[in-house]
N, CA, C and O atoms as CSV, one atom per row, in Angstrom:
chain,resi,resn,atom,element,x,y,z
A,1,MET,N,N,0.824,-1.177,0.000
A,1,MET,CA,C,0.000,0.000,0.000
A,1,MET,C,C,0.878,1.254,0.000
A,1,MET,O,O,0.725,2.112,-0.869
A,2,LEU,N,N,1.795,1.370,0.964
A,2,LEU,CA,C,2.671,2.535,1.029
A,2,LEU,C,C,3.546,2.610,-0.223
A,2,LEU,O,O,3.682,3.672,-0.829
A,3,GLY,N,N,4.135,1.484,-0.604
A,3,GLY,CA,C,4.998,1.471,-1.780
A,3,GLY,C,C,4.269,1.874,-3.046
A,3,GLY,O,O,4.793,2.622,-3.872
A,4,ASP,N,N,3.043,1.362,-3.189
A,4,ASP,CA,C,2.244,1.723,-4.369
A,4,ASP,C,C,1.937,3.223,-4.385
A,4,ASP,O,O,1.975,3.865,-5.434
A,5,ASN,N,N,1.637,3.764,-3.217
A,5,ASN,CA,C,1.324,5.197,-3.135
A,5,ASN,C,C,2.545,6.053,-3.438
A,5,ASN,O,O,2.439,7.072,-4.121
A,6,ILE,N,N,3.704,5.642,-2.933
A,6,ILE,CA,C,4.927,6.402,-3.234
A,6,ILE,C,C,5.173,6.406,-4.734
A,6,ILE,O,O,5.468,7.448,-5.320
A,7,LYS,N,N,5.051,5.252,-5.344
A,7,LYS,CA,C,5.283,5.161,-6.791
A,7,LYS,C,C,4.252,5.985,-7.568
A,7,LYS,O,O,4.592,6.684,-8.522
A,8,ARG,N,N,2.992,5.890,-7.146
A,8,ARG,CA,C,1.927,6.631,-7.849
A,8,ARG,C,C,2.176,8.140,-7.764
A,8,ARG,O,O,2.086,8.841,-8.772
A,9,TYR,N,N,2.485,8.636,-6.573
A,9,TYR,CA,C,2.749,10.069,-6.416
A,9,TYR,C,C,4.000,10.484,-7.193
A,9,TYR,O,O,4.019,11.538,-7.828
A,10,ARG,N,N,5.041,9.653,-7.141
A,10,ARG,CA,C,6.291,9.990,-7.827
A,10,ARG,C,C,6.080,10.077,-9.337
A,10,ARG,O,O,6.516,11.031,-9.981
A,11,THR,N,N,5.407,9.070,-9.891
A,11,THR,CA,C,5.203,9.078,-11.349
A,11,THR,C,C,4.234,10.170,-11.780
A,11,THR,O,O,4.375,10.738,-12.862
A,12,SER,N,N,3.255,10.461,-10.936
A,12,SER,CA,C,2.313,11.532,-11.301
A,12,SER,C,C,2.996,12.898,-11.294
A,12,SER,O,O,2.543,13.828,-11.963
A,13,ARG,N,N,4.081,13.015,-10.539
A,13,ARG,CA,C,4.859,14.261,-10.513
A,13,ARG,C,C,5.946,14.258,-11.599
A,13,ARG,O,O,6.686,15.230,-11.749
A,14,GLY,N,N,6.030,13.153,-12.351
A,14,GLY,CA,C,7.012,13.066,-13.427
A,14,GLY,C,C,8.438,12.904,-12.925
A,14,GLY,O,O,9.385,13.308,-13.601
A,15,MET,N,N,8.599,12.315,-11.742
A,15,MET,CA,C,9.923,12.133,-11.146
A,15,MET,C,C,10.404,10.702,-11.338
A,15,MET,O,O,9.612,9.760,-11.336
A,16,THR,N,N,11.692,10.560,-11.501
A,16,THR,CA,C,12.291,9.220,-11.506
A,16,THR,C,C,12.678,8.880,-10.068
A,16,THR,O,O,12.686,9.744,-9.191
A,17,GLN,N,N,12.995,7.621,-9.848
A,17,GLN,CA,C,13.453,7.214,-8.515
A,17,GLN,C,C,14.730,7.972,-8.153
A,17,GLN,O,O,14.921,8.377,-7.006
A,18,GLU,N,N,15.581,8.151,-9.126
A,18,GLU,CA,C,16.845,8.856,-8.897
A,18,GLU,C,C,16.598,10.296,-8.459
A,18,GLU,O,O,17.226,10.778,-7.517
A,19,GLU,N,N,15.683,10.982,-9.142
A,19,GLU,CA,C,15.384,12.376,-8.787
A,19,GLU,C,C,14.810,12.478,-7.376
A,19,GLU,O,O,15.179,13.370,-6.612
A,20,LEU,N,N,13.912,11.565,-7.038
A,20,LEU,CA,C,13.343,11.572,-5.692
A,20,LEU,C,C,14.425,11.270,-4.661
A,20,LEU,O,O,14.459,11.881,-3.593
A,21,ALA,N,N,15.296,10.338,-4.977
A,21,ALA,CA,C,16.375,9.985,-4.055
A,21,ALA,C,C,17.287,11.178,-3.798
A,21,ALA,O,O,17.704,11.407,-2.662
A,22,VAL,N,N,17.597,11.938,-4.841
A,22,VAL,CA,C,18.453,13.117,-4.686
A,22,VAL,C,C,17.775,14.136,-3.784
A,22,VAL,O,O,18.430,14.728,-2.926
A,23,ARG,N,N,16.477,14.352,-3.961
A,23,ARG,CA,C,15.751,15.305,-3.112
A,23,ARG,C,C,15.753,14.883,-1.648
A,23,ARG,O,O,15.769,15.727,-0.752
A,24,LEU,N,N,15.738,13.579,-1.408
A,24,LEU,CA,C,15.677,13.074,-0.033
A,24,LEU,C,C,17.051,12.752,0.537
A,24,LEU,O,O,17.180,12.378,1.703
A,25,ASN,N,N,18.082,12.902,-0.304
A,25,ASN,CA,C,19.454,12.600,0.105
A,25,ASN,C,C,19.616,11.130,0.515
A,25,ASN,O,O,20.232,10.814,1.533
A,26,VAL,N,N,19.047,10.250,-0.304
A,26,VAL,CA,C,19.212,8.801,-0.134
A,26,VAL,C,C,19.630,8.230,-1.482
A,26,VAL,O,O,19.639,8.947,-2.483
A,27,VAL,N,N,19.974,6.960,-1.516
A,27,VAL,CA,C,20.326,6.339,-2.795
A,27,VAL,C,C,19.056,5.855,-3.498
A,27,VAL,O,O,18.023,5.636,-2.865
A,28,ARG,N,N,19.154,5.696,-4.805
A,28,ARG,CA,C,17.997,5.278,-5.592
A,28,ARG,C,C,17.447,3.938,-5.118
A,28,ARG,O,O,16.234,3.726,-5.133
A,29,GLN,N,N,18.332,3.031,-4.695
A,29,GLN,CA,C,17.894,1.709,-4.254
A,29,GLN,C,C,16.974,1.797,-3.042
A,29,GLN,O,O,16.107,0.942,-2.863
A,30,THR,N,N,17.152,2.817,-2.212
A,30,THR,CA,C,16.282,3.001,-1.054
A,30,THR,C,C,14.859,3.302,-1.515
A,30,THR,O,O,13.898,2.742,-0.989
A,31,VAL,N,N,14.732,4.180,-2.491
A,31,VAL,CA,C,13.404,4.500,-3.036
A,31,VAL,C,C,12.791,3.251,-3.660
A,31,VAL,O,O,11.600,2.987,-3.493
A,32,SER,N,N,13.602,2.489,-4.375
A,32,SER,CA,C,13.117,1.258,-4.998
A,32,SER,C,C,12.610,0.276,-3.942
A,32,SER,O,O,11.562,-0.344,-4.122
A,33,LYS,N,N,13.348,0.135,-2.844
A,33,LYS,CA,C,12.922,-0.774,-1.773
A,33,LYS,C,C,11.605,-0.314,-1.150
A,33,LYS,O,O,10.756,-1.141,-0.817
A,34,TRP,N,N,11.429,0.993,-0.990
A,34,TRP,CA,C,10.154,1.498,-0.462
A,34,TRP,C,C,9.020,1.142,-1.407
A,34,TRP,O,O,7.962,0.680,-0.979
A,35,GLU,N,N,9.249,1.360,-2.695
A,35,GLU,CA,C,8.180,1.121,-3.672
A,35,GLU,C,C,7.870,-0.369,-3.824
A,35,GLU,O,O,6.729,-0.736,-4.103
A,36,CYS,N,N,8.860,-1.218,-3.645
A,36,CYS,CA,C,8.647,-2.670,-3.757
A,36,CYS,C,C,8.147,-3.287,-2.456
A,36,CYS,O,O,7.808,-4.469,-2.423
A,37,GLY,N,N,8.099,-2.503,-1.394
A,37,GLY,CA,C,7.620,-3.014,-0.114
A,37,GLY,C,C,8.667,-3.820,0.639
A,37,GLY,O,O,8.321,-4.584,1.540
A,38,LEU,N,N,9.951,-3.664,0.285
A,38,LEU,CA,C,11.013,-4.386,0.983
A,38,LEU,C,C,11.454,-3.674,2.255
A,38,LEU,O,O,12.040,-4.291,3.144
A,39,SER,N,N,11.174,-2.383,2.341
A,39,SER,CA,C,11.455,-1.619,3.552
A,39,SER,C,C,10.495,-0.436,3.577
A,39,SER,O,O,9.798,-0.159,2.601
A,40,VAL,N,N,10.474,0.247,4.702
A,40,VAL,CA,C,9.620,1.429,4.834
A,40,VAL,C,C,10.444,2.564,5.425
A,40,VAL,O,O,11.371,2.323,6.197
A,41,PRO,N,N,10.115,3.788,5.069
A,41,PRO,CA,C,10.848,4.923,5.641
A,41,PRO,C,C,10.451,5.109,7.101
A,41,PRO,O,O,9.348,4.747,7.509
A,42,ASP,N,N,11.368,5.678,7.879
A,42,ASP,CA,C,11.008,5.985,9.267
A,42,ASP,C,C,10.106,7.216,9.270
A,42,ASP,O,O,9.857,7.809,8.220
A,43,ALA,N,N,9.620,7.598,10.442
A,43,ALA,CA,C,8.632,8.685,10.543
A,43,ALA,C,C,9.182,10.001,9.998
A,43,ALA,O,O,8.478,10.715,9.284
A,44,GLU,N,N,10.428,10.328,10.326
A,44,GLU,CA,C,11.021,11.577,9.848
A,44,GLU,C,C,11.153,11.569,8.328
A,44,GLU,O,O,10.832,12.553,7.662
A,45,MET,N,N,11.631,10.443,7.787
A,45,MET,CA,C,11.794,10.344,6.337
A,45,MET,C,C,10.438,10.364,5.642
A,45,MET,O,O,10.313,10.899,4.540
A,46,LEU,N,N,9.426,9.788,6.275
A,46,LEU,CA,C,8.087,9.791,5.692
A,46,LEU,C,C,7.579,11.221,5.530
A,46,LEU,O,O,6.945,11.544,4.526
A,47,GLU,N,N,7.851,12.070,6.502
A,47,GLU,CA,C,7.446,13.478,6.402
A,47,GLU,C,C,8.199,14.183,5.276
A,47,GLU,O,O,7.611,14.952,4.516
A,48,ARG,N,N,9.518,13.915,5.169
A,48,ARG,CA,C,10.308,14.506,4.088
A,48,ARG,C,C,9.837,13.990,2.732
A,48,ARG,O,O,9.796,14.739,1.756
A,49,LEU,N,N,9.483,12.710,2.676
A,49,LEU,CA,C,8.989,12.105,1.448
A,49,LEU,C,C,7.679,12.749,1.018
A,49,LEU,O,O,7.491,13.075,-0.154
A,50,ALA,N,N,6.783,12.926,1.968
A,50,ALA,CA,C,5.499,13.565,1.659
A,50,ALA,C,C,5.719,14.975,1.127
A,50,ALA,O,O,5.063,15.394,0.173
A,51,ALA,N,N,6.643,15.706,1.742
A,51,ALA,CA,C,6.928,17.067,1.277
A,51,ALA,C,C,7.519,17.056,-0.131
A,51,ALA,O,O,7.153,17.885,-0.963
A,52,ALA,N,N,8.429,16.125,-0.401
A,52,ALA,CA,C,9.057,16.047,-1.719
A,52,ALA,C,C,8.042,15.672,-2.793
A,52,ALA,O,O,8.171,16.089,-3.944
A,53,LEU,N,N,7.038,14.887,-2.422
A,53,LEU,CA,C,6.019,14.463,-3.380
A,53,LEU,C,C,4.803,15.386,-3.391
A,53,LEU,O,O,3.838,15.146,-4.116
A,54,ASP,N,N,4.860,16.431,-2.591
A,54,ASP,CA,C,3.752,17.373,-2.475
A,54,ASP,C,C,2.457,16.644,-2.108
A,54,ASP,O,O,1.408,16.845,-2.719
A,55,ALA,N,N,2.572,15.802,-1.100
A,55,ALA,CA,C,1.424,15.025,-0.623
A,55,ALA,C,C,1.425,15.093,0.893
A,55,ALA,O,O,2.374,15.587,1.501
A,56,ASP,N,N,0.366,14.598,1.496
A,56,ASP,CA,C,0.371,14.529,2.953
A,56,ASP,C,C,0.669,13.088,3.377
A,56,ASP,O,O,0.469,12.139,2.618
A,57,VAL,N,N,1.146,12.962,4.601
A,57,VAL,CA,C,1.574,11.661,5.110
A,57,VAL,C,C,0.419,10.669,5.112
A,57,VAL,O,O,0.604,9.498,4.782
A,58,VAL,N,N,-0.752,11.125,5.475
A,58,VAL,CA,C,-1.919,10.244,5.549
A,58,VAL,C,C,-2.224,9.660,4.168
A,58,VAL,O,O,-2.557,8.480,4.058
A,59,SER,N,N,-2.115,10.460,3.132
A,59,SER,CA,C,-2.362,9.956,1.776
A,59,SER,C,C,-1.305,8.925,1.379
A,59,SER,O,O,-1.627,7.914,0.755
A,60,LEU,N,N,-0.058,9.177,1.736
A,60,LEU,CA,C,0.989,8.216,1.421
A,60,LEU,C,C,0.760,6.882,2.127
A,60,LEU,O,O,1.046,5.818,1.578
A,61,LEU,N,N,0.244,6.955,3.341
A,61,LEU,CA,C,0.010,5.728,4.099
A,61,LEU,C,C,-1.236,4.990,3.641
A,61,LEU,O,O,-1.486,3.866,4.078
A,62,GLY,N,N,-2.014,5.604,2.772
A,62,GLY,CA,C,-3.124,4.882,2.179
A,62,GLY,C,C,-4.503,5.298,2.617
A,62,GLY,O,O,-5.492,4.814,2.066
A,63,ASP,N,N,-4.604,6.183,3.591
A,63,ASP,CA,C,-5.930,6.640,4.006
A,63,ASP,C,C,-6.526,7.524,2.929
A,63,ASP,O,O,-5.816,8.293,2.281
A,64,LYS,N,N,-7.822,7.413,2.740
A,64,LYS,CA,C,-8.509,8.216,1.721
A,64,LYS,C,C,-8.803,9.626,2.227
A,64,LYS,O,O,-9.017,10.547,1.439
A,65,GLU,N,N,-8.812,9.784,3.553
A,65,GLU,CA,C,-9.158,11.082,4.128
A,65,GLU,C,C,-8.002,12.057,3.952
A,65,GLU,O,O,-6.840,11.670,4.073
A,66,ALA,N,N,-8.307,13.306,3.671
A,66,ALA,CA,C,-7.274,14.322,3.569
A,66,ALA,C,C,-6.805,14.718,4.965
A,66,ALA,O,O,-5.618,14.960,5.184
A,67,GLU,N,N,-7.721,14.782,5.881
A,67,GLU,CA,C,-7.411,15.114,7.259
A,67,GLU,C,C,-7.689,13.903,8.124
A,67,GLU,O,O,-8.769,13.320,8.023
A,68,PRO,N,N,-6.763,13.507,8.961
A,68,PRO,CA,C,-7.020,12.353,9.806
A,68,PRO,C,C,-8.079,12.665,10.859
A,68,PRO,O,O,-8.063,13.728,11.480
A,69,SER,N,N,-8.986,11.737,11.045
A,69,SER,CA,C,-10.000,11.921,12.076
A,69,SER,C,C,-9.452,11.392,13.386
A,69,SER,O,O,-8.473,10.646,13.384
A,70,PRO,N,N,-10.056,11.759,14.500
A,70,PRO,CA,C,-9.568,11.262,15.782
A,70,PRO,C,C,-9.640,9.740,15.865
A,70,PRO,O,O,-8.892,9.130,16.629
A,71,MET,N,N,-10.529,9.119,15.092
A,71,MET,CA,C,-10.707,7.679,15.130
A,71,MET,C,C,-9.642,6.949,14.305
A,71,MET,O,O,-9.425,5.754,14.506
A,72,SER,N,N,-8.981,7.645,13.386
A,72,SER,CA,C,-8.008,6.964,12.531
A,72,SER,C,C,-6.697,6.736,13.283
A,72,SER,O,O,-6.404,7.401,14.277
A,73,MET,N,N,-5.928,5.788,12.785
A,73,MET,CA,C,-4.651,5.491,13.421
A,73,MET,C,C,-3.672,6.636,13.207
A,73,MET,O,O,-3.720,7.320,12.185
A,74,SER,N,N,-2.802,6.836,14.156
A,74,SER,CA,C,-1.780,7.856,14.004
A,74,SER,C,C,-0.727,7.369,13.013
A,74,SER,O,O,-0.665,6.185,12.680
A,75,THR,N,N,0.083,8.288,12.559
A,75,THR,CA,C,1.144,7.945,11.617
A,75,THR,C,C,2.078,6.905,12.217
A,75,THR,O,O,2.480,5.954,11.546
A,76,ALA,N,N,2.416,7.092,13.472
A,76,ALA,CA,C,3.323,6.144,14.131
A,76,ALA,C,C,2.699,4.753,14.204
A,76,ALA,O,O,3.390,3.754,14.004
A,77,GLU,N,N,1.407,4.681,14.488
A,77,GLU,CA,C,0.732,3.383,14.547
A,77,GLU,C,C,0.717,2.721,13.177
A,77,GLU,O,O,0.925,1.513,13.063
A,78,GLN,N,N,0.470,3.514,12.140
A,78,GLN,CA,C,0.456,2.955,10.790
A,78,GLN,C,C,1.840,2.464,10.387
A,78,GLN,O,O,1.968,1.402,9.778
A,79,LEU,N,N,2.881,3.232,10.724
A,79,LEU,CA,C,4.237,2.794,10.418
A,79,LEU,C,C,4.583,1.526,11.198
A,79,LEU,O,O,5.243,0.631,10.670
A,80,ALA,N,N,4.146,1.449,12.435
A,80,ALA,CA,C,4.398,0.253,13.237
A,80,ALA,C,C,3.711,-0.959,12.619
A,80,ALA,O,O,4.289,-2.045,12.576
A,81,ARG,N,N,2.482,-0.779,12.141
A,81,ARG,CA,C,1.746,-1.867,11.500
A,81,ARG,C,C,2.452,-2.308,10.222
A,81,ARG,O,O,2.600,-3.504,9.974
A,82,ILE,N,N,2.883,-1.357,9.421
A,82,ILE,CA,C,3.589,-1.675,8.179
A,82,ILE,C,C,4.905,-2.376,8.484
A,82,ILE,O,O,5.258,-3.350,7.819
A,83,ASN,N,N,5.637,-1.886,9.491
A,83,ASN,CA,C,6.904,-2.531,9.864
A,83,ASN,C,C,6.675,-3.954,10.347
A,83,ASN,O,O,7.478,-4.838,10.049
A,84,GLU,N,N,5.603,-4.194,11.083
A,84,GLU,CA,C,5.299,-5.545,11.564
A,84,GLU,C,C,4.985,-6.471,10.385
A,84,GLU,O,O,5.444,-7.613,10.355
A,85,GLN,N,N,4.213,-5.988,9.424
A,85,GLN,CA,C,3.912,-6.786,8.237
A,85,GLN,C,C,5.185,-7.098,7.454
A,85,GLN,O,O,5.353,-8.211,6.955
A,86,LEU,N,N,6.068,-6.129,7.351
A,86,LEU,CA,C,7.339,-6.328,6.659
A,86,LEU,C,C,8.205,-7.336,7.414
A,86,LEU,O,O,8.859,-8.174,6.793
A,87,ALA,N,N,8.216,-7.266,8.732
A,87,ALA,CA,C,8.997,-8.213,9.536
A,87,ALA,C,C,8.486,-9.635,9.346
A,87,ALA,O,O,9.277,-10.572,9.233
A,88,ILE,N,N,7.162,-9.800,9.312
A,88,ILE,CA,C,6.571,-11.126,9.096
A,88,ILE,C,C,6.987,-11.667,7.724
A,88,ILE,O,O,7.363,-12.831,7.591
A,89,LYS,N,N,6.913,-10.817,6.726
A,89,LYS,CA,C,7.294,-11.210,5.371
A,89,LYS,C,C,8.769,-11.612,5.320
A,89,LYS,O,O,9.122,-12.604,4.683
A,90,ASN,N,N,9.624,-10.844,5.989
A,90,ASN,CA,C,11.056,-11.156,5.998
A,90,ASN,C,C,11.345,-12.450,6.754
A,90,ASN,O,O,12.222,-13.214,6.350
A,91,ARG,N,N,10.620,-12.710,7.847
A,91,ARG,CA,C,10.820,-13.958,8.590
A,91,ARG,C,C,10.452,-15.156,7.718
A,91,ARG,O,O,11.158,-16.165,7.715
A,92,ARG,N,N,9.367,-15.049,6.994
A,92,ARG,CA,C,8.968,-16.134,6.090
A,92,ARG,C,C,10.031,-16.376,5.032
A,92,ARG,O,O,10.374,-17.520,4.734
A,93,ALA,N,N,10.545,-15.302,4.469
A,93,ALA,CA,C,11.573,-15.433,3.436
A,93,ALA,C,C,12.830,-16.074,4.008
A,93,ALA,O,O,13.435,-16.929,3.361
A,94,ARG,N,N,13.236,-15.672,5.220
A,94,ARG,CA,C,14.419,-16.272,5.847
A,94,ARG,C,C,14.215,-17.754,6.111
A,94,ARG,O,O,15.134,-18.550,5.923
A,95,ARG,N,N,13.009,-18.133,6.547
A,95,ARG,CA,C,12.726,-19.550,6.788
A,95,ARG,C,C,12.861,-20.351,5.496
A,95,ARG,O,O,13.459,-21.427,5.486
A,96,LEU,N,N,12.309,-19.827,4.417
A,96,LEU,CA,C,12.408,-20.526,3.138
A,96,LEU,C,C,13.858,-20.658,2.692
A,96,LEU,O,O,14.257,-21.699,2.171
A,97,ILE,N,N,14.635,-19.625,2.892
A,97,ILE,CA,C,16.050,-19.675,2.523
A,97,ILE,C,C,16.772,-20.714,3.361
A,97,ILE,O,O,17.573,-21.487,2.835
A,98,MET,N,N,16.496,-20.743,4.670
A,98,MET,CA,C,17.151,-21.722,5.551
A,98,MET,C,C,16.786,-23.151,5.150
A,98,MET,O,O,17.653,-24.024,5.126
A,99,VAL,N,N,15.525,-23.398,4.838
A,99,VAL,CA,C,15.111,-24.726,4.407
A,99,VAL,C,C,15.844,-25.106,3.127
A,99,VAL,O,O,16.294,-26.242,2.983
A,100,GLY,N,N,15.963,-24.179,2.216
A,100,GLY,CA,C,16.686,-24.437,0.968
A,100,GLY,C,C,18.156,-24.727,1.206
A,100,GLY,O,O,18.724,-25.627,0.588
A,101,VAL,N,N,18.775,-23.964,2.102
A,101,VAL,CA,C,20.193,-24.175,2.405
A,101,VAL,C,C,20.396,-25.541,3.054
A,101,VAL,O,O,21.328,-26.264,2.704
A,102,ILE,N,N,19.530,-25.894,3.994
A,102,ILE,CA,C,19.651,-27.192,4.673
A,102,ILE,C,C,19.445,-28.335,3.683
A,102,ILE,O,O,20.205,-29.303,3.685
A,103,ALA,N,N,18.430,-28.226,2.844
A,103,ALA,CA,C,18.179,-29.267,1.839
A,103,ALA,C,C,19.362,-29.378,0.877
A,103,ALA,O,O,19.766,-30.482,0.514
A,104,GLY,N,N,19.905,-28.257,0.473
A,104,GLY,CA,C,21.068,-28.269,-0.419
A,104,GLY,C,C,22.281,-28.905,0.247
A,104,GLY,O,O,23.018,-29.660,-0.387
A,105,ALA,N,N,22.487,-28.602,1.523
A,105,ALA,CA,C,23.618,-29.183,2.249
A,105,ALA,C,C,23.465,-30.699,2.376
A,105,ALA,O,O,24.432,-31.442,2.208
A,106,ILE,N,N,22.253,-31.150,2.672
A,106,ILE,CA,C,22.005,-32.591,2.777
A,106,ILE,C,C,22.260,-33.269,1.429
A,106,ILE,O,O,22.891,-34.324,1.371
A,107,LEU,N,N,21.777,-32.673,0.368
A,107,LEU,CA,C,21.995,-33.221,-0.974
A,107,LEU,C,C,23.482,-33.264,-1.306
A,107,LEU,O,O,23.975,-34.264,-1.828
A,108,LEU,N,N,24.190,-32.188,-1.008
A,108,LEU,CA,C,25.613,-32.125,-1.282
A,108,LEU,C,C,26.381,-33.182,-0.490
A,108,LEU,O,O,27.260,-33.849,-1.034
A,109,LEU,N,N,26.052,-33.335,0.790
A,109,LEU,CA,C,26.710,-34.357,1.609
A,109,LEU,C,C,26.405,-35.767,1.108
A,109,LEU,O,O,27.278,-36.634,1.127
A,110,SER,N,N,25.177,-35.997,0.662
A,110,SER,CA,C,24.815,-37.303,0.120
A,110,SER,C,C,25.618,-37.617,-1.134
A,110,SER,O,O,26.151,-38.717,-1.279
A,111,LEU,N,N,25.701,-36.652,-2.032
A,111,LEU,CA,C,26.482,-36.850,-3.255
A,111,LEU,C,C,27.953,-37.069,-2.943
A,111,LEU,O,O,28.595,-37.932,-3.542
A,112,LEU,N,N,28.485,-36.301,-2.019
A,112,LEU,CA,C,29.876,-36.452,-1.627
A,112,LEU,C,C,30.125,-37.832,-1.030
A,112,LEU,O,O,31.152,-38.452,-1.305
A,113,SER,N,N,29.193,-38.314,-0.216
A,113,SER,CA,C,29.303,-39.637,0.382
A,113,SER,C,C,29.305,-40.724,-0.688
A,113,SER,O,O,30.089,-41.670,-0.614
A,114,ILE,N,N,28.440,-40.591,-1.666
A,114,ILE,CA,C,28.366,-41.569,-2.759
A,114,ILE,C,C,29.666,-41.574,-3.557
A,114,ILE,O,O,30.182,-42.636,-3.903
A,115,ILE,N,N,30.189,-40.393,-3.845
A,115,ILE,CA,C,31.430,-40.290,-4.626
A,115,ILE,C,C,32.600,-40.889,-3.851
A,115,ILE,O,O,33.388,-41.656,-4.403
A,116,VAL,N,N,32.710,-40.540,-2.578
A,116,VAL,CA,C,33.807,-41.076,-1.762
A,116,VAL,C,C,33.695,-42.592,-1.661
A,116,VAL,O,O,34.696,-43.298,-1.778
A,117,SER,N,N,32.497,-43.088,-1.448
A,117,SER,CA,C,32.281,-44.531,-1.356
A,117,SER,C,C,32.697,-45.225,-2.654
A,117,SER,O,O,33.343,-46.272,-2.617
A,118,ALA,N,N,32.335,-44.658,-3.778
A,118,ALA,CA,C,32.691,-45.254,-5.073
A,118,ALA,C,C,34.200,-45.244,-5.283
A,118,ALA,O,O,34.757,-46.220,-5.787
A,119,VAL,N,N,34.860,-44.176,-4.912
A,119,VAL,CA,C,36.312,-44.071,-5.084
A,119,VAL,C,C,37.016,-45.074,-4.179
A,119,VAL,O,O,37.954,-45.743,-4.612
A,120,VAL,N,N,36.578,-45.185,-2.931
A,120,VAL,CA,C,37.199,-46.118,-1.995
A,120,VAL,C,C,37.015,-47.548,-2.481
A,120,VAL,O,O,37.969,-48.325,-2.454
A,121,ASN,N,N,35.836,-47.915,-2.919
A,121,ASN,CA,C,35.594,-49.270,-3.417
A,121,ASN,C,C,36.413,-49.562,-4.669
A,121,ASN,O,O,36.925,-50.671,-4.819
A,122,ARG,N,N,36.544,-48.614,-5.550
A,122,ARG,CA,C,37.320,-48.799,-6.766
A,122,ARG,C,C,38.785,-48.970,-6.419
A,122,ARG,O,O,39.448,-49.834,-6.993
A,123,THR,N,N,39.308,-48.187,-5.511
A,123,THR,CA,C,40.709,-48.282,-5.108
A,123,THR,C,C,40.992,-49.645,-4.489
A,123,THR,O,O,42.021,-50.252,-4.786
A,124,TYR,N,N,40.121,-50.124,-3.654
A,124,TYR,CA,C,40.304,-51.416,-3.007
A,124,TYR,C,C,40.323,-52.529,-4.050
A,124,TYR,O,O,41.151,-53.437,-3.978
A,125,THR,N,N,39.414,-52.458,-5.018
A,125,THR,CA,C,39.332,-53.471,-6.071
A,125,THR,C,C,40.601,-53.475,-6.904
A,125,THR,O,O,41.134,-54.540,-7.215
A,126,VAL,N,N,41.091,-52.300,-7.268
A,126,VAL,CA,C,42.297,-52.212,-8.078
A,126,VAL,C,C,43.480,-52.781,-7.306
A,126,VAL,O,O,44.275,-53.533,-7.871
A,127,GLU,N,N,43.613,-52.439,-6.034
A,127,GLU,CA,C,44.732,-52.938,-5.242
A,127,GLU,C,C,44.633,-54.448,-5.066
A,127,GLU,O,O,45.660,-55.127,-5.086
A,128,ARG,N,N,43.458,-54.986,-4.897
A,128,ARG,CA,C,43.280,-56.423,-4.746
A,128,ARG,C,C,43.679,-57.139,-6.030
A,128,ARG,O,O,44.304,-58.199,-5.988
A,129,ASP,N,N,43.313,-56.548,-7.188
A,129,ASP,CA,C,43.660,-57.159,-8.464
A,129,ASP,C,C,45.160,-57.109,-8.729
A,129,ASP,O,O,45.686,-57.969,-9.435
A,130,LYS,N,N,45.845,-56.136,-8.186
A,130,LYS,CA,C,47.273,-55.985,-8.428
A,130,LYS,C,C,48.109,-56.704,-7.379
A,130,LYS,O,O,49.339,-56.658,-7.425
A,131,ALA,N,N,47.464,-57.355,-6.454
A,131,ALA,CA,C,48.207,-58.010,-5.387
A,131,ALA,C,C,49.178,-59.014,-5.991
A,131,ALA,O,O,48.840,-59.766,-6.905
A,132,VAL,N,N,50.354,-59.004,-5.472
A,132,VAL,CA,C,51.393,-59.902,-5.965
A,132,VAL,C,C,51.396,-61.141,-5.085
A,132,VAL,O,O,51.399,-61.064,-3.856
A,133,VAL,N,N,51.396,-62.254,-5.739
A,133,VAL,CA,C,51.422,-63.504,-5.007
A,133,VAL,C,C,52.865,-63.970,-4.964
A,133,VAL,O,O,53.487,-64.207,-6.000
A,134,TYR,N,N,53.374,-64.093,-3.791
A,134,TYR,CA,C,54.747,-64.551,-3.615
A,134,TYR,C,C,54.733,-66.049,-3.324
A,134,TYR,O,O,53.975,-66.541,-2.488
A,135,THR,N,N,55.564,-66.721,-4.015
A,135,THR,CA,C,55.710,-68.148,-3.733
A,135,THR,C,C,57.128,-68.376,-3.256
A,135,THR,O,O,58.080,-67.791,-3.773
A,136,TYR,N,N,57.247,-69.203,-2.300
A,136,TYR,CA,C,58.558,-69.512,-1.744
A,136,TYR,C,C,58.868,-70.976,-2.012
A,136,TYR,O,O,58.038,-71.864,-1.814
A,137,GLU,N,N,60.028,-71.180,-2.444
A,137,GLU,CA,C,60.469,-72.558,-2.633
A,137,GLU,C,C,61.302,-72.932,-1.425
A,137,GLU,O,O,62.198,-72.199,-1.005
A,138,LEU,N,N,60.995,-74.044,-0.902
A,138,LEU,CA,C,61.727,-74.517,0.244
A,138,LEU,C,C,62.938,-75.309,-0.231
A,138,LEU,O,O,62.827,-76.229,-1.041
A,139,GLU,N,N,64.034,-74.945,0.268
A,139,GLU,CA,C,65.241,-75.685,-0.073
A,139,GLU,C,C,65.407,-76.809,0.950
A,139,GLU,O,O,65.266,-76.629,2.160
A,140,THR,N,N,65.692,-77.890,0.430
A,140,THR,CA,C,65.932,-78.998,1.336
A,140,THR,C,C,67.429,-79.078,1.629
A,140,THR,O,O,68.265,-78.955,0.733
A,141,VAL,N,N,67.716,-79.270,2.803
A,141,VAL,CA,C,69.113,-79.329,3.233
A,141,VAL,C,C,69.504,-80.793,3.365
A,141,VAL,O,O,68.894,-81.543,4.127
A,142,GLU,N,N,70.514,-81.188,2.624
A,142,GLU,CA,C,70.976,-82.567,2.708
A,142,GLU,C,C,72.206,-82.637,3.596
A,142,GLU,O,O,73.095,-81.786,3.540
A,143,ASN,N,N,72.228,-83.631,4.382
A,143,ASN,CA,C,73.344,-83.792,5.290
A,143,ASN,C,C,74.427,-84.597,4.684
A,143,ASN,O,O,75.453,-84.831,5.322
């Protein structure tokens, strides 16, 4: 919601992410992360963002009202809610990454075990085939 609103206001003003980033003294990737919902600006930056986009904070946060009513959530509450949603999303992503890493490690160890086992068995077979058979002749001693 916030990211979509930032992008909508930015494009309606004919600004690129780079231009908005320069106005806010941040890097372009920061603006991109806000618009993609990967992060959210803090309260101070949100006010600067609203000013740069010639919008009000409430509109950026998604409320349809121009003026917040006493019943509506405060800006801080809305930012806290958005941050909590982002944290949940990031935790899910980290869990998926960890499961993938663990599965990959298990697969890699299994393959390594199979390869080592095959090499050891092949080496043993080759050495057994090359074994030299020594024969000893007994000399008889005559008196």
